[in-house]
N, CA and C atoms as an extended XYZ file, in Angstrom:
252
Properties=species:S:1:pos:R:3:atomname:S:1:resname:S:1:resid:I:1 pbc="F F F"
N       116.989      125.975       16.142 N   UNK     1
C       115.992      126.184       17.175 CA  UNK     1
C       114.854      127.023       16.601 C   UNK     1
N       113.611      126.573       16.719 N   UNK     2
C       112.482      127.332       16.181 CA  UNK     2
C       112.291      128.675       16.896 C   UNK     2
N       111.891      129.663       16.111 N   UNK     3
C       111.567      130.983       16.636 CA  UNK     3
C       110.061      131.165       16.575 C   UNK     3
N       109.435      131.501       17.701 N   UNK     4
C       107.980      131.726       17.712 CA  UNK     4
C       107.670      133.020       16.995 C   UNK     4
N       106.679      132.977       16.126 N   UNK     5
C       106.268      134.139       15.345 CA  UNK     5
C       104.860      134.575       15.749 C   UNK     5
N       103.913      133.670       15.702 N   UNK     6
C       102.508      133.883       16.051 CA  UNK     6
C       101.894      135.103       15.363 C   UNK     6
N       101.917      135.073       14.017 N   UNK     7
C       101.311      136.124       13.200 CA  UNK     7
C       100.237      135.505       12.309 C   UNK     7
N        99.124      136.221       12.144 N   UNK     8
C        98.104      135.776       11.196 CA  UNK     8
C        98.661      135.937        9.785 C   UNK     8
N        98.384      134.935        8.945 N   UNK     9
C        98.900      134.940        7.580 CA  UNK     9
C        97.799      134.474        6.628 C   UNK     9
N        98.074      134.639        5.342 N   UNK    10
C        97.185      134.155        4.287 CA  UNK    10
C        97.798      132.876        3.725 C   UNK    10
N        96.959      131.827        3.598 N   UNK    11
C        97.440      130.521        3.145 CA  UNK    11
C        96.542      130.017        2.018 C   UNK    11
N        97.152      129.501        0.966 N   UNK    12
C        96.409      128.829       -0.110 CA  UNK    12
C        96.423      127.336        0.215 C   UNK    12
N        95.233      126.703        0.159 N   UNK    13
C        95.130      125.285        0.499 CA  UNK    13
C        94.365      124.532       -0.581 C   UNK    13
N        94.601      123.236       -0.615 N   UNK    14
C        93.809      122.337       -1.434 CA  UNK    14
C        92.922      121.559       -0.471 C   UNK    14
N        91.619      121.585       -0.746 N   UNK    15
C        90.647      120.859        0.074 CA  UNK    15
C        90.389      119.497       -0.539 C   UNK    15
N        90.364      118.474        0.328 N   UNK    16
C        89.963      117.149       -0.119 CA  UNK    16
C        91.134      116.246       -0.425 C   UNK    16
N        90.855      114.999       -0.591 N   UNK    17
C        89.518      114.418       -0.509 CA  UNK    17
C        89.016      114.419        0.942 C   UNK    17
N        87.711      114.373        1.081 N   UNK    18
C        87.110      114.402        2.409 CA  UNK    18
C        87.301      115.763        3.065 C   UNK    18
N        87.673      115.742        4.320 N   UNK    19
C        87.845      116.985        5.090 CA  UNK    19
C        89.296      117.443        5.155 C   UNK    19
N        90.172      116.808        4.426 N   UNK    20
C        91.596      117.132        4.527 CA  UNK    20
C        91.917      118.496        3.909 C   UNK    20
N        92.933      119.127        4.464 N   UNK    21
C        93.480      120.389        3.948 CA  UNK    21
C        94.960      120.165        3.674 C   UNK    21
N        95.460      120.766        2.591 N   UNK    22
C        96.892      120.691        2.288 CA  UNK    22
C        97.375      122.085        1.921 C   UNK    22
N        98.170      122.715        2.813 N   UNK    23
C        98.727      124.029        2.483 CA  UNK    23
C        99.639      123.940        1.254 C   UNK    23
N        99.499      124.901        0.338 N   UNK    24
C       100.286      124.921       -0.894 CA  UNK    24
C       101.305      126.056       -0.859 C   UNK    24
N       100.874      127.218       -0.406 N   UNK    25
C       101.777      128.356       -0.230 CA  UNK    25
C       101.175      129.294        0.813 C   UNK    25
N       102.023      130.198        1.351 N   UNK    26
C       101.548      131.187        2.310 CA  UNK    26
C       102.316      132.489        2.132 C   UNK    26
N       101.662      133.589        2.500 N   UNK    27
C       102.286      134.919        2.467 CA  UNK    27
C       102.792      135.263        3.850 C   UNK    27
N       104.048      135.689        3.918 N   UNK    28
C       104.611      136.165        5.179 CA  UNK    28
C       105.697      137.189        4.852 C   UNK    28
N       105.655      138.312        5.517 N   UNK    29
C       106.607      139.403        5.284 CA  UNK    29
C       106.586      139.837        3.821 C   UNK    29
N       105.380      139.951        3.271 N   UNK    30
C       105.177      140.399        1.884 CA  UNK    30
C       105.879      139.503        0.864 C   UNK    30
N       105.979      138.218        1.192 N   UNK    31
C       106.640      137.275        0.300 CA  UNK    31
C       105.853      135.974        0.244 C   UNK    31
N       105.763      135.397       -0.927 N   UNK    32
C       105.084      134.116       -1.105 CA  UNK    32
C       106.074      132.988       -0.836 C   UNK    32
N       105.690      132.080        0.054 N   UNK    33
C       106.513      130.924        0.414 CA  UNK    33
C       105.803      129.669       -0.077 C   UNK    33
N       106.401      128.951       -0.995 N   UNK    34
C       105.805      127.747       -1.561 CA  UNK    34
C       106.147      126.541       -0.689 C   UNK    34
N       105.128      125.800       -0.296 N   UNK    35
C       105.310      124.597        0.524 CA  UNK    35
C       105.769      123.464       -0.386 C   UNK    35
N       106.938      122.919       -0.095 N   UNK    36
C       107.471      121.811       -0.892 CA  UNK    36
C       107.184      120.458       -0.251 C   UNK    36
N       106.953      120.445        1.075 N   UNK    37
C       106.664      119.189        1.768 CA  UNK    37
C       105.937      119.465        3.074 C   UNK    37
N       105.044      118.547        3.424 N   UNK    38
C       104.403      118.560        4.737 CA  UNK    38
C       105.020      117.415        5.518 C   UNK    38
N       105.755      117.752        6.572 N   UNK    39
C       106.447      116.734        7.363 CA  UNK    39
C       105.507      115.994        8.297 C   UNK    39
N       104.569      116.747        8.873 N   UNK    40
C       103.715      116.176        9.897 CA  UNK    40
C       102.511      117.075       10.080 C   UNK    40
N       101.379      116.505       10.478 N   UNK    41
C       100.221      117.334       10.833 CA  UNK    41
C        99.487      116.682       11.986 C   UNK    41
N        98.869      117.504       12.833 N   UNK    42
C        98.170      117.018       14.005 CA  UNK    42
C        97.070      117.993       14.405 C   UNK    42
N        96.162      117.521       15.270 N   UNK    43
C        95.060      118.339       15.768 CA  UNK    43
C        95.255      118.605       17.256 C   UNK    43
N        94.699      119.740       17.705 N   UNK    44
C        94.775      120.104       19.113 CA  UNK    44
C        93.500      120.844       19.487 C   UNK    44
N        92.990      120.584       20.679 N   UNK    45
C        91.865      121.348       21.201 CA  UNK    45
C        92.421      122.371       22.188 C   UNK    45
N        91.971      123.627       22.042 N   UNK    46
C        92.332      124.690       22.971 CA  UNK    46
C        91.023      125.303       23.445 C   UNK    46
N        90.494      124.811       24.568 N   UNK    47
C        89.165      125.212       24.997 CA  UNK    47
C        88.156      124.690       23.998 C   UNK    47
N        87.398      125.589       23.406 N   UNK    48
C        86.410      125.211       22.388 CA  UNK    48
C        86.988      125.220       20.978 C   UNK    48
N        88.210      125.717       20.830 N   UNK    49
C        88.827      125.823       19.503 CA  UNK    49
C        89.452      124.501       19.065 C   UNK    49
N        89.238      124.164       17.793 N   UNK    50
C        89.939      123.047       17.175 CA  UNK    50
C        91.037      123.644       16.301 C   UNK    50
N        92.289      123.272       16.580 N   UNK    51
C        93.445      123.790       15.850 CA  UNK    51
C        94.086      122.666       15.050 C   UNK    51
N        94.359      122.939       13.772 N   UNK    52
C        95.051      121.997       12.895 CA  UNK    52
C        96.463      122.521       12.673 C   UNK    52
N        97.458      121.740       13.061 N   UNK    53
C        98.869      122.130       12.949 CA  UNK    53
C        99.498      121.421       11.759 C   UNK    53
N       100.348      122.144       11.044 N   UNK    54
C       101.074      121.594        9.900 CA  UNK    54
C       102.540      121.996       10.004 C   UNK    54
N       103.429      121.010       10.048 N   UNK    55
C       104.866      121.266        9.966 CA  UNK    55
C       105.224      121.163        8.495 C   UNK    55
N       105.638      122.295        7.900 N   UNK    56
C       105.887      122.337        6.453 CA  UNK    56
C       107.294      122.840        6.164 C   UNK    56
N       107.761      122.493        4.979 N   UNK    57
C       109.077      122.934        4.512 CA  UNK    57
C       108.911      123.708        3.217 C   UNK    57
N       109.783      124.700        3.032 N   UNK    58
C       109.830      125.432        1.769 CA  UNK    58
C       111.103      125.095        1.003 C   UNK    58
N       111.856      124.144        1.514 N   UNK    59
C       113.134      123.792        0.904 CA  UNK    59
C       114.292      124.484        1.585 C   UNK    59
N       114.049      125.701        2.111 N   UNK    60
C       115.122      126.430        2.788 CA  UNK    60
C       114.835      126.660        4.270 C   UNK    60
N       113.596      126.384        4.718 N   UNK    61
C       113.239      126.596        6.119 CA  UNK    61
C       112.061      125.703        6.488 C   UNK    61
N       111.892      125.494        7.785 N   UNK    62
C       110.771      124.743        8.318 CA  UNK    62
C       109.829      125.704        9.030 C   UNK    62
N       108.517      125.506        8.843 N   UNK    63
C       107.516      126.389        9.425 CA  UNK    63
C       106.431      125.543       10.088 C   UNK    63
N       105.814      126.108       11.120 N   UNK    64
C       104.619      125.501       11.689 CA  UNK    64
C       103.449      126.431       11.405 C   UNK    64
N       102.497      125.940       10.623 N   UNK    65
C       101.291      126.684       10.303 CA  UNK    65
C       100.148      126.110       11.132 C   UNK    65
N        99.271      126.979       11.637 N   UNK    66
C        98.150      126.535       12.459 CA  UNK    66
C        96.867      127.132       11.895 C   UNK    66
N        95.868      126.266       11.690 N   UNK    67
C        94.555      126.711       11.219 CA  UNK    67
C        93.546      126.537       12.342 C   UNK    67
N        92.876      127.626       12.726 N   UNK    68
C        91.803      127.569       13.702 CA  UNK    68
C        90.501      127.307       12.953 C   UNK    68
N        89.963      126.102       13.115 N   UNK    69
C        88.726      125.728       12.443 CA  UNK    69
C        87.588      126.621       12.918 C   UNK    69
N        87.557      126.932       14.209 N   UNK    70
C        86.501      127.751       14.795 CA  UNK    70
C        86.516      129.172       14.251 C   UNK    70
N        87.690      129.784       14.222 N   UNK    71
C        87.819      131.181       13.777 CA  UNK    71
C        88.073      131.312       12.279 C   UNK    71
N        88.406      130.205       11.627 N   UNK    72
C        88.760      130.173       10.204 CA  UNK    72
C        89.903      131.143        9.899 C   UNK    72
N        90.952      131.056       10.722 N   UNK    73
C        92.149      131.893       10.569 CA  UNK    73
C        93.390      131.017       10.541 C   UNK    73
N        94.362      131.428        9.729 N   UNK    74
C        95.667      130.782        9.683 CA  UNK    74
C        96.669      131.629       10.452 C   UNK    74
N        97.597      130.951       11.127 N   UNK    75
C        98.650      131.642       11.858 CA  UNK    75
C        99.987      130.938       11.601 C   UNK    75
N       101.018      131.742       11.452 N   UNK    76
C       102.377      131.200       11.414 CA  UNK    76
C       102.843      131.123       12.860 C   UNK    76
N       102.948      129.918       13.371 N   UNK    77
C       103.314      129.698       14.770 CA  UNK    77
C       104.812      129.875       14.985 C   UNK    77
N       105.618      129.243       14.107 N   UNK    78
C       107.069      129.315       14.292 CA  UNK    78
C       107.786      129.073       12.979 C   UNK    78
N       109.079      129.464       12.982 N   UNK    79
C       109.942      129.226       11.831 CA  UNK    79
C       111.285      128.727       12.353 C   UNK    79
N       111.885      127.783       11.645 N   UNK    80
C       113.186      127.252       11.991 CA  UNK    80
C       114.097      127.422       10.782 C   UNK    80
N       114.879      128.488       10.814 N   UNK    81
C       115.794      128.800        9.707 CA  UNK    81
C       116.910      129.672       10.228 C   UNK    81
N       118.038      129.657        9.542 N   UNK    82
C       119.151      130.513        9.949 CA  UNK    82
C       118.798      131.978        9.781 C   UNK    82
N       118.161      132.302        8.677 N   UNK    83
C       117.769      133.684        8.410 CA  UNK    83
C       116.392      133.668        7.772 C   UNK    83
N       115.466      134.381        8.350 N   UNK    84
C       114.127      134.441        7.779 CA  UNK    84
C       113.789      135.875        7.568 C   UNK    84
């Protein structure tokens, strides 16, 4: 069962081709988490904000990362792991 986190985080991404973004790794709890796979990605409008959601795996856990295009901020929305 996913646990909601909702913390701002730092994310390294690859831009392109075009307007695409691909998260490569992110910092959370003073630890670097390397993204091994992107399971799914989708867009959502929240008022005037455009949010890009990424369901990613690190091999040991599943995470939902959200990028606010308007605010240019990354957030860790949730984590699904036995121990994080």
